[in-house]
LUMDOTOR-121705 format. One record per residue (C-alpha): residue number from 1; x, y, z; residue in three letters. Coordinates in pm, 1 decimal. Layout:
REM residues N
> NUM, X, Y, Z, ALA .
...
REM end
This chain:
REM residues 391
> 1, 5928.4, -13273.9, -4292.4, UNK .
> 2, 6105.8, -13190.9, -3967.0, UNK .
> 3, 5765.9, -13176.1, -3798.8, UNK .
> 4, 5718.1, -13548.5, -3856.2, UNK .
> 5, 5970.0, -13639.2, -3587.8, UNK .
> 6, 5723.1, -13489.2, -3340.6, UNK .
> 7, 5433.2, -13699.2, -3473.6, UNK .
> 8, 5433.3, -14023.0, -3276.2, UNK .
> 9, 5062.0, -14099.9, -3300.2, UNK .
> 10, 4760.8, -13966.6, -3489.8, UNK .
> 11, 4661.8, -13720.5, -3218.3, UNK .
> 12, 4995.7, -13544.1, -3263.9, UNK .
> 13, 4886.7, -13435.9, -3611.5, UNK .
> 14, 4588.1, -13258.5, -3458.9, UNK .
> 15, 4817.0, -13057.3, -3229.8, UNK .
> 16, 5068.4, -12980.4, -3504.3, UNK .
> 17, 4801.0, -12878.5, -3755.4, UNK .
> 18, 4630.1, -12652.2, -3502.5, UNK .
> 19, 4948.2, -12445.0, -3482.0, UNK .
> 20, 4975.4, -12417.8, -3860.7, UNK .
> 21, 4618.1, -12353.0, -3969.3, UNK .
> 22, 4402.8, -12041.7, -3928.7, UNK .
> 23, 4168.6, -12087.8, -3636.1, UNK .
> 24, 3863.0, -12086.7, -3864.9, UNK .
> 25, 4003.7, -12358.2, -4093.8, UNK .
> 26, 4124.2, -12579.5, -3810.0, UNK .
> 27, 3789.6, -12544.6, -3632.9, UNK .
> 28, 3595.9, -12634.7, -3946.4, UNK .
> 29, 3768.9, -12973.1, -3948.9, UNK .
> 30, 3802.9, -13038.5, -3576.6, UNK .
> 31, 3464.2, -12937.1, -3440.6, UNK .
> 32, 3128.6, -13110.9, -3439.4, UNK .
> 33, 2768.6, -12993.6, -3426.1, UNK .
> 34, 2589.6, -12815.3, -3142.3, UNK .
> 35, 2716.5, -12932.9, -2799.3, UNK .
> 36, 2961.1, -13175.0, -2965.1, UNK .
> 37, 2830.1, -13457.5, -2746.6, UNK .
> 38, 2836.7, -13698.2, -3040.6, UNK .
> 39, 3193.6, -13596.1, -3119.7, UNK .
> 40, 3305.9, -13670.0, -2763.2, UNK .
> 41, 3104.5, -13991.8, -2738.7, UNK .
> 42, 3274.2, -14131.9, -3047.1, UNK .
> 43, 3604.5, -14130.3, -2860.5, UNK .
> 44, 3464.7, -14217.7, -2518.6, UNK .
> 45, 3296.1, -14530.8, -2650.2, UNK .
> 46, 3631.8, -14694.6, -2719.3, UNK .
> 47, 3708.4, -14659.4, -2348.3, UNK .
> 48, 3414.4, -14885.1, -2263.2, UNK .
> 49, 3595.6, -15200.4, -2375.5, UNK .
> 50, 3903.7, -15397.0, -2271.2, UNK .
> 51, 4079.2, -15688.4, -2440.4, UNK .
> 52, 4119.3, -16046.9, -2327.9, UNK .
> 53, 4455.4, -16159.1, -2466.5, UNK .
> 54, 4591.5, -16491.4, -2593.1, UNK .
> 55, 4949.9, -16601.8, -2523.7, UNK .
> 56, 5206.3, -16845.8, -2665.7, UNK .
> 57, 5042.6, -16872.7, -3006.4, UNK .
> 58, 5341.3, -16767.1, -3220.9, UNK .
> 59, 5276.6, -16431.2, -3383.2, UNK .
> 60, 5598.4, -16385.3, -3583.4, UNK .
> 61, 5417.0, -16441.0, -3913.3, UNK .
> 62, 5114.2, -16224.5, -3836.6, UNK .
> 63, 4949.4, -16025.5, -4115.2, UNK .
> 64, 4708.8, -15731.6, -4109.8, UNK .
> 65, 4630.7, -15757.0, -4481.0, UNK .
> 66, 4264.2, -15781.1, -4568.4, UNK .
> 67, 4049.2, -15839.5, -4874.9, UNK .
> 68, 3759.1, -15609.7, -4955.1, UNK .
> 69, 3548.1, -15608.7, -5272.3, UNK .
> 70, 3796.0, -15833.6, -5447.6, UNK .
> 71, 4101.7, -15621.9, -5368.4, UNK .
> 72, 4381.7, -15699.2, -5125.5, UNK .
> 73, 4481.8, -15414.2, -4894.7, UNK .
> 74, 4794.2, -15382.2, -4681.3, UNK .
> 75, 4614.3, -15258.3, -4369.1, UNK .
> 76, 4267.3, -15292.9, -4215.3, UNK .
> 77, 4184.8, -14922.6, -4245.0, UNK .
> 78, 4137.0, -14660.3, -4514.0, UNK .
> 79, 4092.2, -14285.4, -4551.1, UNK .
> 80, 3735.3, -14161.9, -4508.4, UNK .
> 81, 3581.2, -13898.1, -4737.5, UNK .
> 82, 3637.4, -13544.3, -4609.7, UNK .
> 83, 3499.6, -13229.9, -4766.1, UNK .
> 84, 3695.8, -12908.1, -4766.2, UNK .
> 85, 4030.5, -13086.4, -4783.6, UNK .
> 86, 4157.7, -12829.0, -5032.4, UNK .
> 87, 4112.3, -12560.2, -4766.3, UNK .
> 88, 4341.2, -12746.6, -4526.4, UNK .
> 89, 4624.3, -12850.4, -4758.2, UNK .
> 90, 4701.3, -12758.5, -5117.6, UNK .
> 91, 4525.4, -13022.3, -5334.7, UNK .
> 92, 4462.8, -13207.4, -5008.2, UNK .
> 93, 4246.6, -13480.6, -5159.8, UNK .
> 94, 4510.3, -13560.3, -5422.2, UNK .
> 95, 4780.8, -13576.0, -5153.7, UNK .
> 96, 4579.9, -13827.2, -4950.3, UNK .
> 97, 4490.8, -14028.8, -5259.4, UNK .
> 98, 4854.3, -14063.0, -5365.6, UNK .
> 99, 4968.4, -14162.2, -5016.8, UNK .
> 100, 4689.2, -14420.8, -4995.3, UNK .
> 101, 4792.5, -14567.7, -5328.8, UNK .
> 102, 5155.3, -14588.9, -5217.2, UNK .
> 103, 5059.8, -14762.5, -4890.8, UNK .
> 104, 4793.1, -14984.4, -5051.3, UNK .
> 105, 4493.7, -14873.9, -4848.6, UNK .
> 106, 4152.6, -14748.0, -4970.9, UNK .
> 107, 4086.1, -14377.4, -5014.0, UNK .
> 108, 3736.0, -14232.6, -5053.6, UNK .
> 109, 3706.8, -13899.4, -5234.3, UNK .
> 110, 3429.4, -13671.0, -5111.1, UNK .
> 111, 3198.6, -13510.6, -5366.1, UNK .
> 112, 3277.8, -13179.0, -5198.0, UNK .
> 113, 3638.9, -13188.3, -5317.8, UNK .
> 114, 3770.5, -12899.4, -5529.1, UNK .
> 115, 3986.5, -13137.6, -5737.5, UNK .
> 116, 3808.1, -13314.7, -6026.3, UNK .
> 117, 3745.7, -13679.7, -5945.6, UNK .
> 118, 3902.2, -13772.7, -6279.3, UNK .
> 119, 4233.8, -13618.3, -6170.7, UNK .
> 120, 4229.0, -13793.6, -5835.4, UNK .
> 121, 4137.6, -14126.0, -5996.0, UNK .
> 122, 4435.0, -14087.5, -6230.4, UNK .
> 123, 4661.1, -14051.4, -5925.2, UNK .
> 124, 4494.5, -14344.4, -5749.4, UNK .
> 125, 4303.1, -14586.3, -5976.2, UNK .
> 126, 4171.5, -14768.3, -5667.4, UNK .
> 127, 4001.4, -14453.6, -5533.4, UNK .
> 128, 3640.3, -14480.2, -5416.4, UNK .
> 129, 3395.9, -14193.3, -5470.0, UNK .
> 130, 3135.8, -14070.3, -5217.9, UNK .
> 131, 2850.5, -13885.4, -5387.4, UNK .
> 132, 2618.9, -13625.3, -5236.8, UNK .
> 133, 2353.5, -13717.0, -5485.5, UNK .
> 134, 2090.6, -13478.3, -5618.7, UNK .
> 135, 1753.2, -13657.0, -5600.4, UNK .
> 136, 1654.8, -13662.5, -5965.8, UNK .
> 137, 1699.3, -13920.2, -6237.9, UNK .
> 138, 1902.4, -13700.7, -6473.3, UNK .
> 139, 2157.4, -13613.0, -6203.0, UNK .
> 140, 2183.5, -13975.1, -6088.6, UNK .
> 141, 2234.2, -14104.7, -6441.4, UNK .
> 142, 2490.7, -13832.7, -6513.2, UNK .
> 143, 2685.4, -13889.5, -6193.1, UNK .
> 144, 2696.0, -14265.9, -6232.0, UNK .
> 145, 2816.7, -14227.0, -6589.3, UNK .
> 146, 3084.4, -13975.6, -6487.1, UNK .
> 147, 3214.4, -14206.1, -6214.5, UNK .
> 148, 3207.4, -14502.7, -6452.3, UNK .
> 149, 3407.3, -14314.2, -6715.6, UNK .
> 150, 3668.6, -14231.1, -6450.3, UNK .
> 151, 3693.7, -14607.5, -6381.4, UNK .
> 152, 3625.8, -14564.4, -6012.7, UNK .
> 153, 3580.7, -14915.5, -5868.7, UNK .
> 154, 3349.2, -14843.6, -5571.8, UNK .
> 155, 3062.1, -14592.0, -5553.1, UNK .
> 156, 2944.4, -14464.9, -5214.4, UNK .
> 157, 2631.7, -14262.1, -5139.0, UNK .
> 158, 2667.6, -14026.0, -4842.7, UNK .
> 159, 2311.6, -14042.1, -4711.9, UNK .
> 160, 2315.9, -13871.9, -4370.5, UNK .
> 161, 2297.6, -13507.5, -4482.6, UNK .
> 162, 1930.8, -13434.6, -4565.9, UNK .
> 163, 1993.0, -13085.4, -4424.1, UNK .
> 164, 2297.6, -12897.9, -4303.8, UNK .
> 165, 2362.9, -12932.0, -3930.5, UNK .
> 166, 2403.5, -12666.8, -3661.0, UNK .
> 167, 2774.1, -12597.5, -3627.6, UNK .
> 168, 2781.5, -12290.9, -3406.9, UNK .
> 169, 3152.3, -12326.3, -3342.3, UNK .
> 170, 3221.6, -12259.9, -3710.4, UNK .
> 171, 3038.4, -11927.9, -3686.0, UNK .
> 172, 3213.6, -11837.8, -3361.6, UNK .
> 173, 3549.5, -11883.0, -3529.4, UNK .
> 174, 3458.0, -11696.7, -3846.1, UNK .
> 175, 3404.2, -11985.3, -4086.4, UNK .
> 176, 3105.4, -12013.1, -4317.3, UNK .
> 177, 3004.9, -12156.3, -4653.2, UNK .
> 178, 2995.4, -11960.2, -4872.1, UNK .
> 179, 3326.3, -11814.8, -4754.2, UNK .
> 180, 3271.5, -11453.1, -4653.8, UNK .
> 181, 3584.8, -11241.9, -4605.0, UNK .
> 182, 3581.1, -11035.6, -4287.1, UNK .
> 183, 3825.1, -10839.4, -4076.1, UNK .
> 184, 3845.6, -11119.4, -3820.9, UNK .
> 185, 3904.5, -11385.9, -4086.2, UNK .
> 186, 4164.0, -11166.7, -4258.6, UNK .
> 187, 4353.2, -11122.5, -3932.2, UNK .
> 188, 4330.6, -11496.6, -3867.1, UNK .
> 189, 4475.9, -11571.9, -4210.4, UNK .
> 190, 4744.4, -11304.1, -4177.1, UNK .
> 191, 4870.1, -11464.6, -3857.2, UNK .
> 192, 4930.4, -11788.6, -4047.9, UNK .
> 193, 5148.9, -11689.7, -4346.6, UNK .
> 194, 5248.0, -12050.2, -4419.1, UNK .
> 195, 4885.5, -12140.0, -4488.0, UNK .
> 196, 4813.1, -11807.3, -4660.2, UNK .
> 197, 5092.0, -11852.1, -4916.5, UNK .
> 198, 5117.7, -12232.9, -4925.6, UNK .
> 199, 4747.5, -12311.8, -4954.8, UNK .
> 200, 4528.5, -12007.2, -5023.3, UNK .
> 201, 4753.3, -11808.6, -5259.6, UNK .
> 202, 4885.7, -12121.3, -5429.0, UNK .
> 203, 4532.9, -12246.8, -5494.5, UNK .
> 204, 4415.8, -11914.2, -5635.1, UNK .
> 205, 4722.8, -11872.9, -5856.6, UNK .
> 206, 4736.9, -12228.0, -5990.6, UNK .
> 207, 4372.8, -12338.1, -5987.3, UNK .
> 208, 4169.7, -12016.3, -5973.1, UNK .
> 209, 3861.6, -11964.6, -5756.5, UNK .
> 210, 3790.0, -12307.1, -5599.1, UNK .
> 211, 3471.0, -12479.2, -5708.4, UNK .
> 212, 3304.0, -12791.1, -5572.0, UNK .
> 213, 3366.7, -12969.4, -5898.0, UNK .
> 214, 3235.4, -13316.6, -5811.4, UNK .
> 215, 2895.7, -13226.6, -5671.4, UNK .
> 216, 2704.6, -13273.8, -5996.1, UNK .
> 217, 2776.0, -13440.4, -6331.0, UNK .
> 218, 2880.0, -13104.3, -6476.1, UNK .
> 219, 3060.2, -12966.4, -6169.2, UNK .
> 220, 2946.5, -12742.6, -5886.8, UNK .
> 221, 2944.6, -12393.0, -5735.8, UNK .
> 222, 3227.8, -12171.4, -5617.8, UNK .
> 223, 3311.8, -12176.5, -5247.4, UNK .
> 224, 3241.1, -11801.9, -5252.0, UNK .
> 225, 2896.1, -11840.3, -5412.2, UNK .
> 226, 2569.3, -11844.5, -5219.4, UNK .
> 227, 2488.6, -12165.0, -5412.0, UNK .
> 228, 2737.4, -12352.0, -5193.5, UNK .
> 229, 2523.5, -12293.4, -4883.7, UNK .
> 230, 2385.8, -12622.8, -4754.3, UNK .
> 231, 2621.9, -12806.7, -4985.0, UNK .
> 232, 2530.3, -13169.4, -5034.8, UNK .
> 233, 2201.4, -13141.3, -4842.9, UNK .
> 234, 1908.3, -13310.2, -5016.8, UNK .
> 235, 1582.3, -13332.2, -4823.1, UNK .
> 236, 1407.3, -13540.6, -5090.7, UNK .
> 237, 1675.5, -13807.0, -5127.5, UNK .
> 238, 1522.7, -14150.7, -5061.7, UNK .
> 239, 1575.6, -14524.6, -5094.4, UNK .
> 240, 1410.9, -14503.2, -5436.8, UNK .
> 241, 1700.9, -14292.3, -5559.7, UNK .
> 242, 1947.8, -14543.3, -5419.7, UNK .
> 243, 1753.3, -14819.7, -5594.8, UNK .
> 244, 1804.8, -14634.4, -5921.8, UNK .
> 245, 2177.2, -14607.4, -5850.1, UNK .
> 246, 2184.0, -14982.3, -5788.7, UNK .
> 247, 2015.7, -15041.5, -6123.3, UNK .
> 248, 2263.3, -14819.9, -6308.2, UNK .
> 249, 2585.0, -14909.0, -6125.3, UNK .
> 250, 2717.2, -15261.7, -6170.5, UNK .
> 251, 3017.9, -15230.3, -5938.0, UNK .
> 252, 3027.3, -15238.2, -5557.7, UNK .
> 253, 2771.8, -14989.0, -5418.8, UNK .
> 254, 2785.3, -14868.7, -5058.0, UNK .
> 255, 2565.0, -14639.4, -4849.7, UNK .
> 256, 2732.7, -14427.3, -4580.9, UNK .
> 257, 2569.2, -14288.9, -4266.4, UNK .
> 258, 2391.4, -14601.8, -4138.7, UNK .
> 259, 2321.2, -14628.6, -3765.1, UNK .
> 260, 2022.9, -14864.3, -3742.7, UNK .
> 261, 1972.1, -15235.5, -3815.1, UNK .
> 262, 1655.0, -15144.5, -4005.5, UNK .
> 263, 1859.8, -14948.7, -4257.0, UNK .
> 264, 2109.0, -15233.2, -4290.9, UNK .
> 265, 1815.0, -15459.2, -4376.9, UNK .
> 266, 1695.1, -15212.2, -4641.7, UNK .
> 267, 2042.2, -15189.7, -4791.8, UNK .
> 268, 2071.7, -15568.6, -4797.2, UNK .
> 269, 1729.9, -15613.0, -4957.6, UNK .
> 270, 1818.9, -15351.2, -5219.2, UNK .
> 271, 2119.9, -15554.5, -5323.9, UNK .
> 272, 2386.0, -15316.5, -5198.3, UNK .
> 273, 2735.4, -15447.8, -5137.0, UNK .
> 274, 2804.7, -15265.2, -4813.1, UNK .
> 275, 2718.6, -15002.2, -4555.7, UNK .
> 276, 2940.1, -14763.4, -4362.4, UNK .
> 277, 2822.8, -14714.7, -4005.7, UNK .
> 278, 2886.1, -14346.8, -3939.7, UNK .
> 279, 2754.7, -14042.4, -3756.5, UNK .
> 280, 2958.9, -13815.3, -3985.2, UNK .
> 281, 3230.3, -13778.7, -3724.3, UNK .
> 282, 2992.6, -13597.3, -3489.9, UNK .
> 283, 2922.4, -13327.4, -3750.2, UNK .
> 284, 2553.6, -13394.7, -3818.2, UNK .
> 285, 2298.7, -13494.5, -3549.4, UNK .
> 286, 2421.1, -13417.6, -3200.2, UNK .
> 287, 2339.8, -13696.8, -2949.3, UNK .
> 288, 2339.5, -13955.7, -3226.3, UNK .
> 289, 2466.0, -14297.4, -3121.6, UNK .
> 290, 2828.6, -14384.3, -3181.8, UNK .
> 291, 2876.3, -14642.2, -3458.6, UNK .
> 292, 3062.8, -14861.6, -3209.6, UNK .
> 293, 2755.0, -14871.5, -2985.2, UNK .
> 294, 2537.9, -15024.2, -3257.3, UNK .
> 295, 2799.7, -15212.1, -3458.9, UNK .
> 296, 2718.9, -15563.2, -3325.1, UNK .
> 297, 2350.2, -15514.2, -3410.8, UNK .
> 298, 2434.5, -15391.6, -3759.5, UNK .
> 299, 2661.4, -15691.4, -3819.3, UNK .
> 300, 2391.1, -15927.7, -3700.5, UNK .
> 301, 2135.6, -15774.2, -3936.7, UNK .
> 302, 2375.9, -15796.9, -4231.1, UNK .
> 303, 2371.4, -16179.1, -4207.0, UNK .
> 304, 2709.1, -16183.2, -4378.8, UNK .
> 305, 2541.1, -16083.0, -4704.8, UNK .
> 306, 2685.3, -15729.9, -4721.7, UNK .
> 307, 2997.0, -15566.1, -4581.8, UNK .
> 308, 2961.0, -15362.4, -4261.9, UNK .
> 309, 3227.1, -15092.6, -4248.4, UNK .
> 310, 3260.2, -14818.5, -3988.6, UNK .
> 311, 3410.4, -14474.9, -3923.8, UNK .
> 312, 3382.7, -14187.1, -3671.3, UNK .
> 313, 3641.6, -14137.0, -3398.8, UNK .
> 314, 3904.1, -14402.0, -3478.9, UNK .
> 315, 4252.5, -14294.6, -3369.8, UNK .
> 316, 4448.3, -14596.5, -3240.1, UNK .
> 317, 4530.3, -14946.6, -3351.4, UNK .
> 318, 4333.2, -15079.2, -3056.3, UNK .
> 319, 4028.2, -14881.8, -3175.8, UNK .
> 320, 4045.5, -15060.4, -3508.7, UNK .
> 321, 4086.3, -15404.0, -3352.8, UNK .
> 322, 3788.6, -15346.4, -3122.5, UNK .
> 323, 3571.1, -15280.5, -3427.1, UNK .
> 324, 3695.3, -15598.2, -3597.7, UNK .
> 325, 3626.3, -15796.9, -3281.2, UNK .
> 326, 3267.8, -15670.7, -3300.4, UNK .
> 327, 3240.3, -15801.5, -3654.9, UNK .
> 328, 3329.8, -15500.6, -3870.8, UNK .
> 329, 3458.8, -15575.6, -4218.6, UNK .
> 330, 3662.0, -15256.3, -4247.4, UNK .
> 331, 3742.6, -14926.2, -4073.1, UNK .
> 332, 3782.2, -14576.1, -4212.9, UNK .
> 333, 3969.0, -14289.7, -4044.0, UNK .
> 334, 3920.8, -13923.4, -4130.7, UNK .
> 335, 4049.9, -13609.5, -3960.5, UNK .
> 336, 4401.5, -13730.8, -3862.8, UNK .
> 337, 4498.3, -13794.4, -4224.8, UNK .
> 338, 4377.4, -13451.9, -4333.4, UNK .
> 339, 4571.1, -13288.2, -4049.9, UNK .
> 340, 4874.9, -13492.3, -4153.7, UNK .
> 341, 4841.5, -13345.7, -4503.2, UNK .
> 342, 4833.3, -12996.7, -4349.3, UNK .
> 343, 5150.6, -13068.1, -4151.2, UNK .
> 344, 5369.9, -13231.6, -4416.5, UNK .
> 345, 5175.2, -13294.8, -4735.4, UNK .
> 346, 5185.6, -13639.8, -4893.6, UNK .
> 347, 5478.5, -13741.5, -4671.7, UNK .
> 348, 5271.9, -13650.0, -4366.4, UNK .
> 349, 4983.4, -13871.4, -4476.7, UNK .
> 350, 5219.5, -14159.8, -4552.8, UNK .
> 351, 5376.1, -14118.2, -4208.9, UNK .
> 352, 5032.8, -14122.4, -4043.3, UNK .
> 353, 4942.7, -14442.8, -4228.8, UNK .
> 354, 5269.3, -14601.2, -4116.3, UNK .
> 355, 5210.0, -14500.8, -3752.7, UNK .
> 356, 4862.8, -14652.1, -3744.4, UNK .
> 357, 4971.1, -14965.3, -3929.4, UNK .
> 358, 5259.2, -15010.9, -3682.6, UNK .
> 359, 5016.5, -14980.1, -3391.8, UNK .
> 360, 4789.0, -15244.6, -3544.2, UNK .
> 361, 5084.3, -15479.7, -3589.4, UNK .
> 362, 5208.4, -15435.0, -3232.1, UNK .
> 363, 4858.4, -15464.1, -3088.3, UNK .
> 364, 4793.6, -15783.4, -3282.3, UNK .
> 365, 5111.1, -15938.6, -3141.3, UNK .
> 366, 5022.4, -15839.5, -2785.3, UNK .
> 367, 4672.2, -15977.2, -2829.1, UNK .
> 368, 4806.2, -16306.7, -2963.7, UNK .
> 369, 4668.8, -16266.8, -3315.9, UNK .
> 370, 4817.0, -16396.3, -3638.9, UNK .
> 371, 4538.7, -16256.5, -3855.3, UNK .
> 372, 4239.1, -16028.4, -3819.4, UNK .
> 373, 4012.5, -16327.6, -3876.4, UNK .
> 374, 4110.9, -16453.4, -3529.8, UNK .
> 375, 3941.0, -16156.8, -3361.0, UNK .
> 376, 3607.9, -16244.9, -3202.9, UNK .
> 377, 3355.4, -16079.9, -2967.7, UNK .
> 378, 3470.8, -16295.9, -2676.9, UNK .
> 379, 3802.1, -16110.9, -2673.3, UNK .
> 380, 3627.8, -15790.8, -2557.9, UNK .
> 381, 3515.1, -15720.5, -2203.1, UNK .
> 382, 3288.0, -15425.7, -2114.8, UNK .
> 383, 3410.6, -15185.2, -1849.4, UNK .
> 384, 3178.9, -15121.8, -1554.9, UNK .
> 385, 3029.5, -14772.4, -1560.4, UNK .
> 386, 3197.2, -14560.7, -1295.4, UNK .
> 387, 2978.5, -14481.7, -997.9, UNK .
> 388, 2691.3, -14707.8, -1103.6, UNK .
> 389, 2715.3, -15041.7, -919.4, UNK .
> 390, 2630.3, -15342.9, -1127.8, UNK .
> 391, 2647.4, -15157.2, -1460.7, UNK .
REM end
């Protein structure tokens, strides 16, 4: 808890977690694929825009609350699905789910969690679930039924992992799936006794060998099994499988990993309720566009018929407000909340939510906003590209 006094913004959790986690575990979360150009671009793209402010409008009664899929949330952001959270913090997904419930923001559980979705849903009845769906009818029917029985309100399909990506930095730092013990990894773990006893040993003693329990209707493989290699990758997954999910699932259905207007049109025509514009936080295709770069085009193609949400690289209140000015319906944030769980558990996540919510509130006041609905594209100005006259 004492560490929280040093966390003044979301980036501070990255620095604090880096000191607490084994290098291999920290790198697994922090790094992207190949040259990490996509990872860097996600952050750099926010720098391309500046705000035009409004003054003397009276912002004392401003509110950042927002409605999404019939539910009222206290802030305009939620926690994105993140696999491997149980490797970073003990029952990491449950910690984030409980903090999200307390602060009244959405939380999306990844199918690659090692905590059963039923347990997480019991801690947070408003939890969403992001499936890595096997492309066959039996698996789809079983997964939809399992999620329905858990009373999960929103089902998400993570659709941007047809194959596993090239993450050379994971290999350089000794991380792999399946987890393969080595001298280097053992030394790395031994140098971080807090993680070794507080996460690894605690998990093994209380929960046994961790399994990816939400991957299929009946569970999933051990993190030490060769079956976990390429986890969640499905080369045959197609729009036809999503159409079947739409037929079976009568609640809000969302597809995650959209970066093109053409795919927004397909989702709209299929009767989906929303899309999440995402490049997987820079962890899949390197040199993919940043969601912020294509967000206005995605919003235009949605025609207001489906929700356009977005993630990948959001760290500040101003980042969130830029996305809303471009027409986004909601924003999800990933890594900082997981690092906050590593630093101070549920209290760390709650603190991170409070920090970001405070930033949004202050930024709204300085922009002259009483509600998020007052944001509009005209409040953003592009920054000229350095060294390129006229750009």
